[in-house]
All heavy atoms as a GROMACS GRO file, in nm:
protein
  475
    1MET      N    1   0.084  -0.116  -0.001
    1MET     CA    2   0.001  -0.001  -0.002
    1MET      C    3   0.090   0.124   0.000
    1MET      O    4   0.184   0.130   0.075
    1MET     CB    5  -0.092  -0.002   0.123
    1MET     CG    6  -0.174   0.123   0.132
    1MET     SD    7  -0.267   0.138   0.287
    1MET     CE    8  -0.393   0.017   0.261
    2PRO      N    9   0.062   0.221  -0.088
    2PRO     CA   10   0.145   0.341  -0.092
    2PRO      C   11   0.130   0.424   0.037
    2PRO      O   12   0.030   0.424   0.101
    2PRO     CB   13   0.097   0.419  -0.214
    2PRO     CG   14  -0.029   0.353  -0.258
    2PRO     CD   15  -0.042   0.225  -0.189
    3ARG      N   16   0.234   0.500   0.065
    3ARG     CA   17   0.230   0.593   0.176
    3ARG      C   18   0.158   0.720   0.132
    3ARG      O   19   0.175   0.763   0.017
    3ARG     CB   20   0.372   0.631   0.220
    3ARG     CG   21   0.444   0.518   0.284
    3ARG     CD   22   0.584   0.557   0.329
    3ARG     NE   23   0.649   0.446   0.389
    3ARG     CZ   24   0.778   0.423   0.383
    3ARG    NH1   25   0.854   0.505   0.319
    3ARG    NH2   26   0.828   0.317   0.439
    4LYS      N   27   0.082   0.775   0.221
    4LYS     CA   28   0.007   0.899   0.189
    4LYS      C   29   0.109   1.008   0.155
    4LYS      O   30   0.207   1.029   0.226
    4LYS     CB   31  -0.076   0.941   0.308
    4LYS     CG   32  -0.166   1.057   0.274
    4LYS     CD   33  -0.258   1.093   0.390
    4LYS     CE   34  -0.344   1.209   0.348
    4LYS     NZ   35  -0.443   1.241   0.445
    5ASP      N   36   0.086   1.077   0.047
    5ASP     CA   37   0.170   1.184  -0.004
    5ASP      C   38   0.312   1.143  -0.041
    5ASP      O   39   0.399   1.227  -0.054
    5ASP     CB   40   0.180   1.300   0.100
    5ASP     CG   41   0.040   1.357   0.133
    5ASP    OD1   42  -0.044   1.364   0.038
    5ASP    OD2   43   0.016   1.395   0.246
    6ALA      N   44   0.333   1.010  -0.058
    6ALA     CA   45   0.469   0.965  -0.102
    6ALA      C   46   0.455   0.841  -0.188
    6ALA      O   47   0.509   0.734  -0.155
    6ALA     CB   48   0.552   0.937   0.021
    7PRO      N   49   0.386   0.852  -0.302
    7PRO     CA   50   0.371   0.734  -0.387
    7PRO      C   51   0.509   0.688  -0.438
    7PRO      O   52   0.593   0.770  -0.475
    7PRO     CB   53   0.282   0.779  -0.500
    7PRO     CG   54   0.291   0.928  -0.501
    7PRO     CD   55   0.325   0.969  -0.360
    8GLY      N   56   0.531   0.561  -0.433
    8GLY     CA   57   0.658   0.504  -0.480
    8GLY      C   58   0.767   0.496  -0.376
    8GLY      O   59   0.862   0.423  -0.391
    9ALA      N   60   0.753   0.567  -0.264
    9ALA     CA   61   0.856   0.568  -0.164
    9ALA      C   62   0.872   0.432  -0.094
    9ALA      O   63   0.987   0.387  -0.076
    9ALA     CB   64   0.827   0.675  -0.056
   10ARG      N   65   0.762   0.368  -0.065
   10ARG     CA   66   0.771   0.236   0.003
   10ARG      C   67   0.837   0.132  -0.092
   10ARG      O   68   0.920   0.055  -0.050
   10ARG     CB   69   0.633   0.190   0.046
   10ARG     CG   70   0.639   0.056   0.117
   10ARG     CD   71   0.510   0.019   0.180
   10ARG     NE   72   0.497   0.094   0.302
   10ARG     CZ   73   0.382   0.136   0.353
   10ARG    NH1   74   0.271   0.108   0.291
   10ARG    NH2   75   0.379   0.206   0.465
   11GLY      N   76   0.795   0.129  -0.218
   11GLY     CA   77   0.855   0.038  -0.313
   11GLY      C   78   1.004   0.057  -0.328
   11GLY      O   79   1.078  -0.041  -0.333
   12TYR      N   80   1.045   0.183  -0.335
   12TYR     CA   81   1.188   0.213  -0.348
   12TYR      C   82   1.265   0.171  -0.225
   12TYR      O   83   1.376   0.119  -0.231
   12TYR     CB   84   1.214   0.360  -0.381
   12TYR     CG   85   1.356   0.384  -0.420
   12TYR    CD1   86   1.406   0.345  -0.543
   12TYR    CD2   87   1.444   0.443  -0.330
   12TYR    CE1   88   1.539   0.364  -0.576
   12TYR    CE2   89   1.576   0.465  -0.360
   12TYR     CZ   90   1.622   0.426  -0.486
   12TYR     OH   91   1.755   0.446  -0.518
   13GLU      N   92   1.204   0.194  -0.107
   13GLU     CA   93   1.272   0.152   0.016
   13GLU      C   94   1.287   0.001   0.024
   13GLU      O   95   1.390  -0.048   0.066
   13GLU     CB   96   1.194   0.204   0.139
   13GLU     CG   97   1.266   0.184   0.266
   13GLU     CD   98   1.196   0.244   0.389
   13GLU    OE1   99   1.118   0.338   0.370
   13GLU    OE2  100   1.222   0.194   0.498
   14VAL      N  101   1.184  -0.074  -0.017
   14VAL     CA  102   1.198  -0.221  -0.022
   14VAL      C  103   1.310  -0.262  -0.119
   14VAL      O  104   1.391  -0.346  -0.088
   14VAL     CB  105   1.062  -0.285  -0.062
   14VAL    CG1  106   1.082  -0.436  -0.088
   14VAL    CG2  107   0.959  -0.264   0.046
   15PHE      N  108   1.316  -0.198  -0.234
   15PHE     CA  109   1.420  -0.223  -0.332
   15PHE      C  110   1.559  -0.204  -0.269
   15PHE      O  111   1.647  -0.286  -0.278
   15PHE     CB  112   1.406  -0.132  -0.454
   15PHE     CG  113   1.527  -0.117  -0.537
   15PHE    CD1  114   1.568  -0.216  -0.622
   15PHE    CD2  115   1.604   0.000  -0.530
   15PHE    CE1  116   1.680  -0.202  -0.700
   15PHE    CE2  117   1.716   0.015  -0.603
   15PHE     CZ  118   1.758  -0.084  -0.692
   16GLU      N  119   1.578  -0.088  -0.202
   16GLU     CA  120   1.705  -0.056  -0.137
   16GLU      C  121   1.742  -0.158  -0.030
   16GLU      O  122   1.854  -0.204  -0.022
   16GLU     CB  123   1.704   0.083  -0.077
   16GLU     CG  124   1.718   0.195  -0.177
   16GLU     CD  125   1.733   0.329  -0.110
   16GLU    OE1  126   1.659   0.355  -0.009
   16GLU    OE2  127   1.815   0.408  -0.152
   17ARG      N  128   1.645  -0.192   0.054
   17ARG     CA  129   1.672  -0.286   0.163
   17ARG      C  130   1.706  -0.425   0.107
   17ARG      O  131   1.795  -0.491   0.161
   17ARG     CB  132   1.550  -0.299   0.254
   17ARG     CG  133   1.530  -0.184   0.347
   17ARG     CD  134   1.403  -0.203   0.429
   17ARG     NE  135   1.377  -0.092   0.516
   17ARG     CZ  136   1.414  -0.080   0.638
   17ARG    NH1  137   1.486  -0.180   0.693
   17ARG    NH2  138   1.389   0.027   0.710
   18CYS      N  139   1.632  -0.468   0.007
   18CYS     CA  140   1.662  -0.597  -0.054
   18CYS      C  141   1.807  -0.606  -0.105
   18CYS      O  142   1.876  -0.702  -0.083
   18CYS     CB  143   1.564  -0.628  -0.167
   18CYS     SG  144   1.403  -0.679  -0.115
   19PHE      N  145   1.846  -0.500  -0.171
   19PHE     CA  146   1.981  -0.500  -0.228
   19PHE      C  147   2.090  -0.486  -0.120
   19PHE      O  148   2.187  -0.563  -0.119
   19PHE     CB  149   1.995  -0.384  -0.328
   19PHE     CG  150   2.123  -0.382  -0.404
   19PHE    CD1  151   2.145  -0.474  -0.506
   19PHE    CD2  152   2.225  -0.291  -0.372
   19PHE    CE1  153   2.264  -0.476  -0.576
   19PHE    CE2  154   2.344  -0.294  -0.442
   19PHE     CZ  155   2.365  -0.385  -0.543
   20ARG      N  156   2.070  -0.396  -0.030
   20ARG     CA  157   2.169  -0.366   0.072
   20ARG      C  158   2.173  -0.472   0.182
   20ARG      O  159   2.280  -0.523   0.214
   20ARG     CB  160   2.142  -0.228   0.134
   20ARG     CG  161   2.239  -0.184   0.240
   20ARG     CD  162   2.197  -0.056   0.309
   20ARG     NE  163   2.073  -0.078   0.383
   20ARG     CZ  164   1.965   0.002   0.376
   20ARG    NH1  165   1.967   0.108   0.295
   20ARG    NH2  166   1.858  -0.024   0.446
   21ASP      N  167   2.059  -0.505   0.239
   21ASP     CA  168   2.056  -0.594   0.356
   21ASP      C  169   2.033  -0.740   0.320
   21ASP      O  170   2.077  -0.830   0.390
   21ASP     CB  171   1.947  -0.549   0.451
   21ASP     CG  172   1.969  -0.406   0.502
   21ASP    OD1  173   2.084  -0.355   0.496
   21ASP    OD2  174   1.869  -0.340   0.540
   22GLY      N  175   1.954  -0.766   0.216
   22GLY     CA  176   1.918  -0.903   0.182
   22GLY      C  177   1.994  -0.961   0.069
   22GLY      O  178   1.980  -1.078   0.035
   23GLN      N  179   2.077  -0.882   0.001
   23GLN     CA  180   2.152  -0.926  -0.116
   23GLN      C  181   2.063  -0.989  -0.216
   23GLN      O  182   2.094  -1.094  -0.274
   23GLN     CB  183   2.267  -1.018  -0.072
   23GLN     CG  184   2.366  -0.948   0.020
   23GLN     CD  185   2.474  -1.040   0.066
   23GLN    OE1  186   2.465  -1.160   0.062
   23GLN    NE2  187   2.580  -0.982   0.113
   24LEU      N  188   1.952  -0.924  -0.242
   24LEU     CA  189   1.852  -0.970  -0.341
   24LEU      C  190   1.820  -0.856  -0.433
   24LEU      O  191   1.787  -0.745  -0.389
   24LEU     CB  192   1.724  -1.016  -0.267
   24LEU     CG  193   1.607  -1.060  -0.354
   24LEU    CD1  194   1.641  -1.184  -0.434
   24LEU    CD2  195   1.483  -1.082  -0.268
   25LEU      N  196   1.830  -0.878  -0.563
   25LEU     CA  197   1.801  -0.772  -0.661
   25LEU      C  198   1.658  -0.788  -0.710
   25LEU      O  199   1.621  -0.890  -0.764
   25LEU     CB  200   1.899  -0.782  -0.775
   25LEU     CG  201   1.886  -0.672  -0.884
   25LEU    CD1  202   1.908  -0.535  -0.821
   25LEU    CD2  203   1.991  -0.690  -0.991
   26VAL      N  204   1.581  -0.683  -0.687
   26VAL     CA  205   1.442  -0.677  -0.734
   26VAL      C  206   1.428  -0.548  -0.812
   26VAL      O  207   1.517  -0.463  -0.808
   26VAL     CB  208   1.340  -0.683  -0.618
   26VAL    CG1  209   1.350  -0.813  -0.540
   26VAL    CG2  210   1.354  -0.562  -0.524
   27ARG      N  211   1.317  -0.532  -0.881
   27ARG     CA  212   1.289  -0.407  -0.949
   27ARG      C  213   1.161  -0.345  -0.887
   27ARG      O  214   1.077  -0.418  -0.842
   27ARG     CB  215   1.259  -0.432  -1.096
   27ARG     CG  216   1.380  -0.479  -1.173
   27ARG     CD  217   1.352  -0.502  -1.321
   27ARG     NE  218   1.268  -0.627  -1.329
   27ARG     CZ  219   1.152  -0.632  -1.395
   27ARG    NH1  220   1.100  -0.525  -1.453
   27ARG    NH2  221   1.082  -0.742  -1.402
   28CYS      N  222   1.154  -0.213  -0.889
   28CYS     CA  223   1.035  -0.153  -0.839
   28CYS      C  224   0.985  -0.051  -0.941
   28CYS      O  225   1.062   0.014  -1.011
   28CYS     CB  226   1.057  -0.087  -0.703
   28CYS     SG  227   1.160   0.060  -0.704
   29THR      N  228   0.856  -0.044  -0.952
   29THR     CA  229   0.790   0.054  -1.035
   29THR      C  230   0.680   0.112  -0.945
   29THR      O  231   0.581   0.050  -0.919
   29THR     CB  232   0.724  -0.008  -1.160
   29THR    OG1  233   0.830  -0.075  -1.234
   29THR    CG2  234   0.660   0.096  -1.249
   30GLY      N  235   0.709   0.229  -0.895
   30GLY     CA  236   0.614   0.286  -0.796
   30GLY      C  237   0.622   0.198  -0.670
   30GLY      O  238   0.728   0.171  -0.618
   31ASP      N  239   0.510   0.149  -0.626
   31ASP     CA  240   0.506   0.062  -0.509
   31ASP      C  241   0.489  -0.084  -0.546
   31ASP      O  242   0.448  -0.166  -0.466
   31ASP     CB  243   0.396   0.106  -0.416
   31ASP     CG  244   0.428   0.233  -0.344
   31ASP    OD1  245   0.539   0.240  -0.283
   31ASP    OD2  246   0.347   0.327  -0.342
   32VAL      N  247   0.522  -0.118  -0.670
   32VAL     CA  248   0.512  -0.256  -0.716
   32VAL      C  249   0.655  -0.314  -0.722
   32VAL      O  250   0.746  -0.254  -0.779
   32VAL     CB  251   0.447  -0.262  -0.856
   32VAL    CG1  252   0.453  -0.406  -0.911
   32VAL    CG2  253   0.307  -0.208  -0.855
   33ILE      N  254   0.673  -0.431  -0.661
   33ILE     CA  255   0.801  -0.501  -0.665
   33ILE      C  256   0.791  -0.611  -0.771
   33ILE      O  257   0.697  -0.692  -0.767
   33ILE     CB  258   0.835  -0.565  -0.528
   33ILE    CG1  259   0.839  -0.459  -0.418
   33ILE    CG2  260   0.962  -0.649  -0.534
   33ILE    CD1  261   0.952  -0.358  -0.435
   34ALA      N  262   0.886  -0.613  -0.861
   34ALA     CA  263   0.888  -0.712  -0.968
   34ALA      C  264   1.008  -0.805  -0.952
   34ALA      O  265   1.118  -0.760  -0.914
   34ALA     CB  266   0.894  -0.642  -1.103
   35LEU      N  267   0.988  -0.932  -0.976
   35LEU     CA  268   1.094  -1.030  -0.969
   35LEU      C  269   1.119  -1.089  -1.107
   35LEU      O  270   1.025  -1.112  -1.183
   35LEU     CB  271   1.053  -1.145  -0.874
   35LEU     CG  272   1.012  -1.104  -0.731
   35LEU    CD1  273   0.960  -1.226  -0.655
   35LEU    CD2  274   1.133  -1.047  -0.659
   36SER      N  275   1.247  -1.116  -1.136
   36SER     CA  276   1.284  -1.176  -1.264
   36SER      C  277   1.385  -1.286  -1.234
   36SER      O  278   1.501  -1.275  -1.274
   36SER     CB  279   1.342  -1.073  -1.356
   36SER     OG  280   1.250  -0.974  -1.388
   37PRO      N  281   1.344  -1.390  -1.165
   37PRO     CA  282   1.439  -1.497  -1.133
   37PRO      C  283   1.474  -1.579  -1.256
   37PRO      O  284   1.400  -1.582  -1.352
   37PRO     CB  285   1.363  -1.580  -1.033
   37PRO     CG  286   1.220  -1.562  -1.066
   37PRO     CD  287   1.210  -1.422  -1.117
   38PRO      N  288   1.592  -1.639  -1.256
   38PRO     CA  289   1.630  -1.726  -1.367
   38PRO      C  290   1.537  -1.846  -1.376
   38PRO      O  291   1.479  -1.888  -1.274
   38PRO     CB  292   1.772  -1.767  -1.337
   38PRO     CG  293   1.788  -1.748  -1.189
   38PRO     CD  294   1.693  -1.638  -1.149
   39LEU      N  295   1.525  -1.901  -1.489
   39LEU     CA  296   1.432  -2.014  -1.509
   39LEU      C  297   1.488  -2.146  -1.454
   39LEU      O  298   1.418  -2.248  -1.452
   39LEU     CB  299   1.399  -2.029  -1.659
   39LEU     CG  300   1.329  -1.911  -1.722
   39LEU    CD1  301   1.314  -1.933  -1.872
   39LEU    CD2  302   1.195  -1.884  -1.654
   40ILE      N  303   1.613  -2.147  -1.412
   40ILE     CA  304   1.675  -2.270  -1.361
   40ILE      C  305   1.688  -2.274  -1.210
   40ILE      O  306   1.763  -2.352  -1.160
   40ILE     CB  307   1.813  -2.289  -1.426
   40ILE    CG1  308   1.903  -2.173  -1.397
   40ILE    CG2  309   1.804  -2.309  -1.576
   40ILE    CD1  310   2.051  -2.195  -1.430
   41LEU      N  311   1.615  -2.189  -1.138
   41LEU     CA  312   1.632  -2.187  -0.995
   41LEU      C  313   1.568  -2.310  -0.927
   41LEU      O  314   1.481  -2.372  -0.982
   41LEU     CB  315   1.581  -2.058  -0.929
   41LEU     CG  316   1.433  -2.027  -0.938
   41LEU    CD1  317   1.402  -1.940  -0.815
   41LEU    CD2  318   1.403  -1.949  -1.062
   42GLU      N  319   1.622  -2.338  -0.814
   42GLU     CA  320   1.576  -2.455  -0.736
   42GLU      C  321   1.485  -2.407  -0.622
   42GLU      O  322   1.479  -2.288  -0.594
   42GLU     CB  323   1.697  -2.528  -0.678
   42GLU     CG  324   1.786  -2.583  -0.791
   42GLU     CD  325   1.914  -2.645  -0.737
   42GLU    OE1  326   1.929  -2.654  -0.614
   42GLU    OE2  327   1.995  -2.685  -0.819
   43ARG      N  328   1.422  -2.502  -0.557
   43ARG     CA  329   1.327  -2.473  -0.451
   43ARG      C  330   1.396  -2.390  -0.342
   43ARG      O  331   1.337  -2.292  -0.285
   43ARG     CB  332   1.272  -2.604  -0.392
   43ARG     CG  333   1.182  -2.585  -0.276
   43ARG     CD  334   1.057  -2.509  -0.316
   43ARG     NE  335   0.976  -2.475  -0.202
   43ARG     CZ  336   0.848  -2.487  -0.198
   43ARG    NH1  337   0.781  -2.531  -0.302
   43ARG    NH2  338   0.784  -2.454  -0.088
   44SER      N  339   1.521  -2.420  -0.310
   44SER     CA  340   1.592  -2.347  -0.207
   44SER      C  341   1.609  -2.198  -0.243
   44SER      O  342   1.604  -2.111  -0.158
   44SER     CB  343   1.728  -2.411  -0.176
   44SER     OG  344   1.807  -2.403  -0.292
   45HIS      N  345   1.627  -2.170  -0.371
   45HIS     CA  346   1.640  -2.032  -0.418
   45HIS      C  347   1.509  -1.960  -0.402
   45HIS      O  348   1.503  -1.845  -0.358
   45HIS     CB  349   1.683  -2.028  -0.564
   45HIS     CG  350   1.815  -2.093  -0.589
   45HIS    ND1  351   1.832  -2.183  -0.691
   45HIS    CD2  352   1.932  -2.078  -0.528
   45HIS    CE1  353   1.959  -2.224  -0.691
   45HIS    NE2  354   2.021  -2.161  -0.592
   46ILE      N  355   1.398  -2.025  -0.438
   46ILE     CA  356   1.264  -1.964  -0.425
   46ILE      C  357   1.235  -1.937  -0.278
   46ILE      O  358   1.189  -1.828  -0.244
   46ILE     CB  359   1.156  -2.057  -0.487
   46ILE    CG1  360   1.176  -2.074  -0.637
   46ILE    CG2  361   1.014  -2.005  -0.456
   46ILE    CD1  362   1.094  -2.182  -0.699
   47ASP      N  363   1.268  -2.030  -0.191
   47ASP     CA  364   1.246  -2.010  -0.048
   47ASP      C  365   1.324  -1.889   0.003
   47ASP      O  366   1.272  -1.806   0.080
   47ASP     CB  367   1.286  -2.133   0.031
   47ASP     CG  368   1.195  -2.252   0.008
   47ASP    OD1  369   1.082  -2.232  -0.041
   47ASP    OD2  370   1.237  -2.365   0.035
   48ARG      N  371   1.449  -1.876  -0.042
   48ARG     CA  372   1.531  -1.762   0.001
   48ARG      C  373   1.472  -1.630  -0.050
   48ARG      O  374   1.465  -1.531   0.026
   48ARG     CB  375   1.674  -1.775  -0.043
   48ARG     CG  376   1.760  -1.661   0.007
   48ARG     CD  377   1.909  -1.680  -0.024
   48ARG     NE  378   1.985  -1.575   0.036
   48ARG     CZ  379   1.993  -1.449  -0.009
   48ARG    NH1  380   1.925  -1.415  -0.114
   48ARG    NH2  381   2.068  -1.360   0.053
   49ILE      N  382   1.432  -1.624  -0.173
   49ILE     CA  383   1.373  -1.503  -0.231
   49ILE      C  384   1.251  -1.461  -0.150
   49ILE      O  385   1.233  -1.346  -0.113
   49ILE     CB  386   1.335  -1.523  -0.378
   49ILE    CG1  387   1.466  -1.534  -0.460
   49ILE    CG2  388   1.246  -1.410  -0.431
   49ILE    CD1  389   1.442  -1.581  -0.605
   50VAL      N  390   1.162  -1.557  -0.126
   50VAL     CA  391   1.040  -1.528  -0.050
   50VAL      C  392   1.071  -1.483   0.092
   50VAL      O  393   1.014  -1.384   0.142
   50VAL     CB  394   0.945  -1.649  -0.051
   50VAL    CG1  395   0.828  -1.631   0.044
   50VAL    CG2  396   0.894  -1.678  -0.190
   51ASP      N  397   1.165  -1.547   0.157
   51ASP     CA  398   1.205  -1.514   0.295
   51ASP      C  399   1.263  -1.371   0.301
   51ASP      O  400   1.222  -1.290   0.384
   51ASP     CB  401   1.303  -1.613   0.351
   51ASP     CG  402   1.244  -1.746   0.382
   51ASP    OD1  403   1.116  -1.759   0.387
   51ASP    OD2  404   1.319  -1.844   0.400
   52VAL      N  405   1.359  -1.343   0.210
   52VAL     CA  406   1.423  -1.210   0.213
   52VAL      C  407   1.322  -1.103   0.179
   52VAL      O  408   1.315  -1.001   0.248
   52VAL     CB  409   1.542  -1.208   0.115
   52VAL    CG1  410   1.594  -1.066   0.096
   52VAL    CG2  411   1.655  -1.299   0.165
   53LEU      N  412   1.244  -1.123   0.077
   53LEU     CA  413   1.148  -1.020   0.036
   53LEU      C  414   1.047  -0.996   0.147
   53LEU      O  415   1.018  -0.879   0.176
   53LEU     CB  416   1.078  -1.061  -0.093
   53LEU     CG  417   0.989  -0.956  -0.159
   53LEU    CD1  418   1.065  -0.824  -0.187
   53LEU    CD2  419   0.930  -1.011  -0.289
   54GLY      N  420   0.997  -1.100   0.209
   54GLY     CA  421   0.900  -1.083   0.320
   54GLY      C  422   0.963  -1.007   0.433
   54GLY      O  423   0.898  -0.917   0.491
   55GLU      N  424   1.085  -1.038   0.467
   55GLU     CA  425   1.156  -0.969   0.577
   55GLU      C  426   1.171  -0.821   0.544
   55GLU      O  427   1.150  -0.735   0.632
   55GLU     CB  428   1.289  -1.036   0.601
   55GLU     CG  429   1.372  -0.975   0.713
   55GLU     CD  430   1.506  -1.042   0.729
   55GLU    OE1  431   1.522  -1.162   0.692
   55GLU    OE2  432   1.600  -0.977   0.778
   56MET      N  433   1.210  -0.792   0.424
   56MET     CA  434   1.235  -0.650   0.383
   56MET      C  435   1.105  -0.569   0.379
   56MET      O  436   1.099  -0.453   0.417
   56MET     CB  437   1.310  -0.643   0.252
   56MET     CG  438   1.445  -0.705   0.251
   56MET     SD  439   1.554  -0.642   0.381
   56MET     CE  440   1.616  -0.789   0.452
   57ILE      N  441   0.996  -0.634   0.335
   57ILE     CA  442   0.866  -0.565   0.332
   57ILE      C  443   0.821  -0.535   0.474
   57ILE      O  444   0.775  -0.426   0.504
   57ILE     CB  445   0.763  -0.649   0.253
   57ILE    CG1  446   0.794  -0.650   0.105
   57ILE    CG2  447   0.623  -0.594   0.278
   57ILE    CD1  448   0.712  -0.745   0.022
   58ARG      N  449   0.833  -0.633   0.564
   58ARG     CA  450   0.795  -0.612   0.701
   58ARG      C  451   0.880  -0.501   0.766
   58ARG      O  452   0.830  -0.419   0.841
   58ARG     CB  453   0.805  -0.743   0.784
   58ARG     CG  454   0.692  -0.838   0.758
   58ARG     CD  455   0.697  -0.956   0.853
   58ARG     NE  456   0.816  -1.039   0.836
   58ARG     CZ  457   0.829  -1.133   0.744
   58ARG    NH1  458   0.731  -1.160   0.659
   58ARG    NH2  459   0.940  -1.203   0.737
   59ALA      N  460   1.007  -0.498   0.731
   59ALA     CA  461   1.099  -0.397   0.791
   59ALA      C  462   1.063  -0.254   0.743
   59ALA      O  463   1.092  -0.160   0.811
   59ALA     CB  464   1.244  -0.431   0.758
   60THR      N  465   1.007  -0.250   0.624
   60THR     CA  466   0.972  -0.118   0.566
   60THR      C  467   0.847  -0.058   0.633
   60THR      O  468   0.837   0.061   0.646
   60THR     CB  469   0.953  -0.132   0.413
   60THR    OG1  470   1.070  -0.185   0.361
   60THR    CG2  471   0.925   0.000   0.351
   61GLY      N  472   0.759  -0.146   0.674
   61GLY     CA  473   0.637  -0.104   0.746
   61GLY      C  474   0.549  -0.016   0.671
   61GLY      O  475   0.494   0.058   0.630
   0.00000   0.00000   0.00000
């Protein structure tokens, strides 16, 4: 959900946290987070992506 009077701020903050703290590269467009994982990833990779992204979203509040 976008922040009042700051559209895109939350999405960009999640992007920054993912890259800096979670070592996960995502893309953001406004408050939308986009993932482009390789087609050869394994279950463990998917689990890590979901865990890191969830943690960073919760940290952004």
